[in-house]
C-alpha positions as semicolon CSV with decimal commas, in nm:
position;residue;x (nm);y (nm);z (nm)
1;M;12,249;5,210;8,051
2;G;12,585;5,104;7,964
3;A;12,469;5,108;7,574
4;G;12,301;5,442;7,661
5;I;12,653;5,606;7,734
6;A;12,824;5,469;7,474
7;L;12,568;5,594;7,220
8;L;12,554;5,924;7,396
9;R;12,940;5,943;7,373
10;D;12,957;5,835;7,006
11;A;12,687;6,139;6,931
12;Q;12,929;6,372;7,079
13;L;13,152;6,296;6,816
14;L;12,952;6,448;6,590
15;V;13,020;6,773;6,734
16;P;13,204;7,035;6,544
17;E;13,482;7,265;6,614
18;D;13,283;7,559;6,646
19;H;13,060;7,383;6,932
20;V;13,143;7,385;7,259
21;V;13,553;7,359;7,310
22;G;13,806;7,381;7,570
23;T;13,757;7,230;7,934
24;G;13,497;7,462;8,087
25;R;13,338;7,504;7,777
26;R;13,306;7,117;7,723
27;A;13,201;7,066;8,061
28;K;12,911;7,292;8,031
29;T;12,841;7,056;7,748
30;A;12,858;6,708;7,986
31;A;12,650;6,912;8,214
32;A;12,397;6,988;7,982
33;A;12,384;6,633;7,854
34;A;12,358;6,486;8,193
35;L;12,053;6,742;8,322
36;A;11,879;6,658;7,985
37;W;11,902;6,269;8,107
38;V;11,774;6,353;8,469
39;V;11,469;6,537;8,334
40;G;11,400;6,331;8,029
41;D;11,382;6,046;8,267
42;L;11,178;6,240;8,559
43;L;10,947;6,385;8,291
44;I;10,935;6,139;8,018
45;V;10,912;5,731;7,984
46;N;11,294;5,659;7,858
47;G;11,379;6,044;7,771
48;G;11,625;6,057;7,895
49;L;11,888;5,936;7,632
50;V;11,720;6,087;7,343
51;A;11,686;6,425;7,551
52;A;12,095;6,381;7,650
53;I;12,181;6,327;7,320
54;V;12,027;6,627;7,138
55;A;12,128;6,827;7,427
56;S;12,477;6,742;7,357
57;L;12,447;6,818;6,938
58;S;12,264;7,136;7,025
59;T;12,498;7,296;7,259
60;R;12,682;7,622;7,143
61;I;12,900;7,888;7,217
62;S;12,648;8,120;7,205
63;V;12,257;8,107;7,252
64;H;12,164;8,206;6,876
65;K;12,348;7,934;6,739
66;S;12,202;7,694;7,014
67;I;11,859;7,840;6,935
68;R;11,944;7,788;6,554
69;E;12,024;7,413;6,638
70;G;11,749;7,368;6,864
71;L;11,521;7,454;6,663
72;G;11,672;7,273;6,341
73;Q;11,660;6,954;6,503
74;I;11,274;7,040;6,625
75;V;11,171;7,111;6,281
76;G;11,403;6,898;6,073
77;T;11,329;6,585;6,330
78;T;10,973;6,705;6,330
79;I;10,915;6,617;5,959
80;G;11,201;6,364;5,886
81;A;11,045;6,165;6,151
82;G;10,688;6,204;6,047
83;I;10,760;6,093;5,719
84;A;10,941;5,792;5,853
85;L;10,680;5,700;6,122
86;T;10,444;5,642;5,751
87;A;10,734;5,469;5,577
88;V;10,746;5,228;5,912
89;W;10,387;5,154;5,856
90;V;10,404;5,092;5,524
91;F;10,757;4,900;5,532
92;D;10,799;4,854;5,878
93;F;11,091;4,887;6,031
94;G;11,381;4,824;5,785
95;F;11,653;4,953;5,561
96;I;11,422;5,182;5,361
97;T;11,331;5,330;5,671
98;V;11,655;5,424;5,741
99;G;11,757;5,504;5,396
100;L;11,463;5,672;5,367
101;T;11,469;5,936;5,677
102;V;11,803;6,013;5,638
103;F;11,760;6,115;5,297
104;L;11,468;6,321;5,375
105;C;11,616;6,467;5,688
106;A;11,901;6,556;5,511
107;V;11,682;6,697;5,255
108;V;11,467;6,899;5,465
109;A;11,800;7,041;5,634
110;R;11,930;7,173;5,301
111;A;11,595;7,344;5,252
112;L;11,567;7,487;5,585
113;H;11,953;7,638;5,541
114;L;12,023;7,478;5,888
115;G;12,370;7,417;5,814
116;E;12,621;7,150;5,730
117;V;12,591;7,031;6,116
118;A;12,221;6,980;6,080
119;S;12,240;6,772;5,807
120;I;12,376;6,510;6,036
121;N;12,215;6,572;6,362
122;V;11,837;6,579;6,236
123;P;11,882;6,219;6,060
124;V;12,039;6,110;6,375
125;T;11,785;6,200;6,635
126;A;11,482;6,100;6,371
127;L;11,659;5,768;6,332
128;I;11,652;5,803;6,759
129;V;11,271;5,850;6,747
130;I;11,190;5,618;6,483
131;G;11,399;5,365;6,629
132;P;11,326;4,981;6,712
133;G;11,012;4,927;6,943
134;L;10,825;5,202;6,808
135;S;10,491;5,277;6,899
136;E;10,271;5,559;6,856
137;N;10,347;5,619;7,253
138;T;10,719;5,573;7,206
139;A;10,720;5,808;6,859
140;I;10,541;6,095;7,141
141;H;10,804;6,032;7,412
142;R;11,079;6,041;7,182
143;T;10,977;6,367;7,006
144;Q;10,944;6,525;7,357
145;S;11,250;6,443;7,495
146;T;11,407;6,598;7,131
147;L;11,184;6,953;7,203
148;L;11,331;6,872;7,620
149;G;11,684;6,801;7,493
150;A;11,670;7,143;7,255
151;A;11,556;7,348;7,535
152;I;11,786;7,231;7,777
153;A;12,075;7,341;7,539
154;I;11,959;7,690;7,455
155;L;11,936;7,736;7,842
156;F;12,269;7,599;7,891
157;S;12,443;7,818;7,594
158;Y;12,303;8,124;7,695
159;F;12,495;8,098;8,027
160;S;12,807;7,936;7,837
161;H;12,977;8,258;7,758
162;P;12,907;8,555;7,902
163;K;13,030;8,804;7,605
164;T;12,766;8,818;7,297
165;P;12,916;8,755;6,922
166;A;13,017;9,107;6,873
167;G;13,190;9,124;7,220
168;R;13,377;8,785;7,115
169;T;13,482;8,955;6,785
170;I;13,611;9,266;6,961
171;D;13,810;9,044;7,181
172;Q;13,930;8,835;6,882
173;I;14,005;9,114;6,711
174;S;14,202;9,320;6,992
175;R;14,420;8,971;7,000
176;L;14,464;8,965;6,713
177;G;14,606;9,298;6,649
178;N;14,782;9,336;7,025
179;K;14,978;9,032;6,910
180;C;15,081;9,205;6,562
181;A;15,191;9,492;6,724
182;A;15,420;9,321;6,984
183;L;15,578;9,132;6,698
184;L;15,637;9,390;6,471
185;S;15,795;9,595;6,805
186;K;16,022;9,265;6,886
187;M;16,124;9,324;6,524
188;S;16,170;9,705;6,583
189;A;16,401;9,629;6,869
190;G;16,608;9,335;6,666
191;V;16,666;9,554;6,371
192;A;16,800;9,857;6,620
193;Q;17,043;9,604;6,793
194;G;17,135;9,390;6,513
195;F;16,972;9,048;6,432
196;T;17,061;8,740;6,297
197;E;16,876;8,499;6,077
198;K;16,757;8,251;6,347
199;D;16,617;8,594;6,490
200;A;16,441;8,658;6,188
201;G;16,371;8,306;6,159
202;N;16,172;8,311;6,422
203;W;15,965;8,644;6,352
204;L;15,863;8,466;6,062
205;A;15,773;8,190;6,219
206;Q;15,523;8,364;6,449
207;A;15,368;8,588;6,191
208;R;15,300;8,287;5,998
209;L;15,138;8,202;6,362
210;L;14,925;8,535;6,365
211;V;14,791;8,490;5,981
212;E;14,681;8,157;6,043
213;D;14,453;8,308;6,331
214;I;14,256;8,491;6,039
215;P;13,992;8,258;6,004
216;K;13,915;8,234;6,363
217;V;13,873;8,617;6,410
218;R;13,667;8,611;6,021
219;A;13,443;8,308;6,159
220;Q;13,334;8,501;6,463
221;A;13,292;8,841;6,283
222;L;13,057;8,638;6,059
223;E;12,853;8,506;6,417
224;A;12,851;8,846;6,500
225;K;12,669;8,921;6,168
226;S;12,431;8,607;6,157
227;F;12,393;8,720;6,522
228;A;12,267;9,070;6,458
229;R;12,025;8,935;6,159
230;W;11,838;8,673;6,430
231;F;11,793;8,886;6,708
232;P;11,615;9,209;6,693
233;T;11,860;9,349;6,991
234;A;12,174;9,336;6,783
235;E;12,261;9,615;6,580
236;Y;12,331;9,495;6,188
237;D;12,517;9,796;6,156
238;E;12,760;9,783;6,405
239;A;12,836;9,375;6,315
240;E;12,933;9,506;6,007
241;E;13,161;9,742;6,118
242;L;13,302;9,502;6,295
243;Y;13,354;9,264;6,029
244;A;13,520;9,508;5,829
245;R;13,755;9,601;6,119
246;G;13,838;9,214;6,101
247;V;13,917;9,206;5,766
248;A;14,147;9,587;5,862
249;V;14,325;9,372;6,069
250;E;14,367;9,065;5,891
251;H;14,550;9,287;5,603
252;T;14,730;9,445;5,831
253;V;14,886;9,106;5,979
254;V;14,952;9,015;5,616
255;Q;15,159;9,323;5,568
256;V;15,381;9,209;5,880
257;R;15,472;8,906;5,765
258;T;15,562;9,020;5,470
259;I;15,792;9,224;5,656
260;A;15,932;8,938;5,855
261;R;16,006;8,787;5,554
262;T;16,144;9,046;5,390
263;L;16,406;9,074;5,747
264;F;16,475;8,706;5,671
265;D;16,547;8,762;5,329
266;T;16,733;9,041;5,438
267;A;16,954;8,840;5,731
268;V;17,035;8,597;5,476
269;Q;17,227;8,812;5,242
270;G;17,420;8,961;5,512
271;G;17,167;9,197;5,737
272;I;17,075;9,559;5,715
273;T;17,353;9,832;5,686
274;E;17,430;10,076;5,945
275;A;17,308;10,367;5,754
276;T;16,941;10,250;5,746
277;R;16,927;10,013;6,060
278;A;16,797;10,356;6,270
279;Q;16,559;10,469;6,028
280;I;16,398;10,111;5,952
281;S;16,345;10,020;6,329
282;Q;16,146;10,380;6,406
283;A;15,934;10,330;6,143
284;L;15,860;9,930;6,279
285;A;15,830;10,128;6,669
286;T;15,600;10,362;6,479
287;A;15,393;10,085;6,306
288;S;15,366;9,913;6,621
289;G;15,243;10,178;6,814
290;A;15,023;10,296;6,572
291;I;14,866;9,949;6,560
292;S;14,830;9,919;6,929
293;E;14,631;10,213;6,932
294;K;14,411;10,133;6,670
295;V;14,300;9,820;6,814
296;K;14,188;10,012;7,127
297;D;13,990;10,220;6,876
298;F;13,839;9,918;6,732
299;A;13,719;9,814;7,029
300;R;13,506;10,111;7,084
301;I;13,237;10,031;6,864
302;D;13,011;10,258;6,996
303;S;13,233;10,583;6,947
304;D;13,230;10,815;6,640
305;E;13,556;11,012;6,707
306;V;13,857;10,854;6,426
307;D;14,191;10,941;6,538
308;T;14,381;10,924;6,250
309;S;14,690;11,098;6,377
310;V;14,902;10,785;6,469
311;V;14,814;10,642;6,114
312;D;14,963;10,958;5,987
313;D;15,258;10,895;6,162
314;V;15,308;10,544;6,013
315;R;15,265;10,695;5,659
316;Q;15,545;10,959;5,741
317;A;15,779;10,717;5,896
318;G;15,715;10,501;5,568
319;A;15,772;10,846;5,358
320;D;16,068;10,933;5,563
321;L;16,225;10,602;5,530
322;T;16,174;10,593;5,137
323;E;16,329;10,975;5,120
324;K;16,649;10,806;5,333
325;L;16,678;10,526;5,096
326;I;16,704;10,745;4,806
327;V;16,932;10,952;4,943
328;N;17,153;10,613;5,039
329;A;17,061;10,447;4,682
330;S;17,422;10,538;4,491
331;E;17,583;10,334;4,798
332;A;17,303;10,055;4,841
333;D;17,307;9,684;4,724
334;P;17,030;9,714;4,471
335;E;16,884;9,364;4,622
336;Q;16,880;9,524;4,952
337;L;16,765;9,862;4,809
338;A;16,470;9,709;4,708
339;R;16,425;9,482;5,018
340;N;16,426;9,810;5,227
341;I;16,169;9,962;5,034
342;S;15,940;9,717;4,990
343;I;15,931;9,747;5,375
344;A;15,842;10,106;5,298
345;T;15,575;10,040;5,088
346;N;15,413;9,745;5,348
347;L;15,391;10,054;5,573
348;E;15,197;10,245;5,360
349;R;14,959;9,938;5,336
350;I;14,914;9,868;5,658
351;A;14,843;10,273;5,738
352;D;14,568;10,258;5,449
353;S;14,462;9,929;5,610
354;L;14,430;10,062;5,978
355;D;14,214;10,386;5,831
356;Q;14,040;10,128;5,642
357;S;14,098;10,350;5,330
358;S;14,233;10,072;5,147
359;P;13,982;9,998;4,822
360;A;14,102;9,655;4,896
361;L;13,909;9,626;5,223
362;D;13,588;9,643;5,062
363;K;13,577;9,637;4,673
364;V;13,739;9,276;4,673
365;A;13,498;8,992;4,836
366;T;13,682;8,752;5,061
367;P;13,661;8,439;4,867
368;D;13,540;8,180;5,107
369;E;13,289;8,413;5,236
370;P;12,957;8,219;5,200
371;A;12,731;8,418;4,944
372;E;12,409;8,498;5,196
373;H;12,694;8,685;5,430
374;K;12,801;8,939;5,123
375;V;12,502;9,139;5,060
376;I;12,184;9,117;5,349
377;K;11,907;9,362;5,305
378;D;11,784;9,556;5,584
379;F;11,413;9,682;5,506
380;P;11,293;10,043;5,712
381;I;11,060;9,783;5,821
382;T;11,270;9,532;5,993
383;R;11,504;9,811;6,155
384;R;11,204;9,979;6,299
385;I;11,077;9,668;6,463
386;K;11,451;9,623;6,585
387;R;11,447;10,002;6,748
388;I;11,112;9,914;6,925
389;F;11,237;9,599;7,053
390;R;11,605;9,738;7,216
391;K;11,406;10,046;7,337
392;Y;11,169;9,827;7,544
393;F;11,371;9,511;7,590
């Protein structure tokens, strides 16, 4: 029993970052493994350990990922173990069989596009299936345990998160957008009251942290697109729209970081002059309010109504700021004038991002986006099947 627990603990180290994380989610993974152990021992001879390991490796934050992981375990392990069993009969259990098993399972995982995780998990599970003490009965029992562990993982993953991938994407977009708006509001108040280099440094540090959240939003949006391809109840068009909105928020965050950097450079050089302080503060406040409002719109995926007034207000605020700067250009320091004009440019880009009118949003592919996510065909027959499925289920 002690050795089995140690093996289970080591197997859980294979779980990647996007597996179930957080105290509550880790508890669900542990519960799935524990249940698989108990049920496995009850239904299958010595089946608890294998079932618990597979359940631990396959429990994910969404049911469709768990199904993919579970099916990957089942298909990959069955194929790999079948070939490895043949190798056992030919070479007996030894280094040739182990090497052949790992190699073939990795090939199978690659061929079936099961992902990097499965390329690790499938060989591990296959090695367990064909491990020492192998016989015809034990091979069958271990394969059954694999099926049981995958099934329990799917069951627990279904209840591990109350929202769909699309719902989680909306949450991520809203969270990042609201943080962005709050930071702009802080900067607006700071500019109005007069800010120090320390204040501007804090804003810049916070903006950099927001940029670090961008990959999380993108990953969740890609998850929603993947879910829509797998499940006929999900609208792929909606997932595409959510991804586009995530990119819009991403571009907005980058512009806010640039504004924070500009304000920091300005603070180092002596600060903003009284003549333009109120105008810059007002423009930043307008952008903050617009982001808050657009984030609410982004969360209403089924709404066809698009309110562009708040975005137009941002453009107008940027134009008014530019006009003010030009009027006072003769009295301004050239470097400070250039920095202030760059803020007006950033506001214009924020507006273009919020109403998704910028060509940079849809004409430039994200470098680290997998190729299969860039262009995905949706055939008429697929759409028809999905409509029928949603109507009756």
